[in-house]
N, C-alpha and C positions, 0 to 999 in steps of 0.2 A: 537644395539640399537637406532644407530643413526635413523633408519627408522621409530623407535617406537615416537622417538621426532621429528621428520615430521611429521611421521600422528596427532597427537595430536597435534602441532601447525596449521596445514590445521583445525583439526578439531572448534580448538578454534576461527579459524579466522573467518570460516564460520558461526559458531553462533554469533558472534558479526553480519556478514553482516543481517545474519538473523533478529538478534533483533533491526537490524536497520532500517530494510523494514518495520518490523511491527509497528514498533512507528510513519513510514513515512506514513502507510497505515492508520494507526490509524487516525492522524491529519489531513489527506484529507476526510477521513471519517465524521471526528465531521468538518470537510469547509463547507463540503455539508448540512450537516443539519442546520447548522446555514444559510445560503444561500437559502434555504427552508423558514424559518421562515419567511423570510421578503419578500415575493411575493407580491404585487397588483393588478397585470395583468396577464390577462392566456397568453400575448407573455411570462414575464419572467416567470409563471410557469413551459413551455412547454422550452425553453433554457433552466430552471434549471436542469428539469429532461432530456433533449438530454445530460445537462455536467454530471449530477450521475451514464447517463449511461455508459459514456465513462471513467467517474474515477471507474466504476467498469470494467470493460472488463481488463482496465489496472493493476487493484490491483488482477483482477482472473491470467493476465499472468507474476505478480512479483511473486507471489504465486505460478505460475507452476515451476516456474525459481529456487525457493528452493529447491523445490523435487529432 
């Protein structure tokens, strides 16, 4: 019984961490979309694009950690 309880606690902890990561990722994705809306200069657009790419790669890495 103790093993089942430990596994259930671990499962619940992992689900909580997954939800926190998903919230964090959705906030970051939302922030990058807002930044792109205000670009007025090609250099700013290029910088925003590279920042979105880095955030996307980080999100993919964190997503792989969930699996």
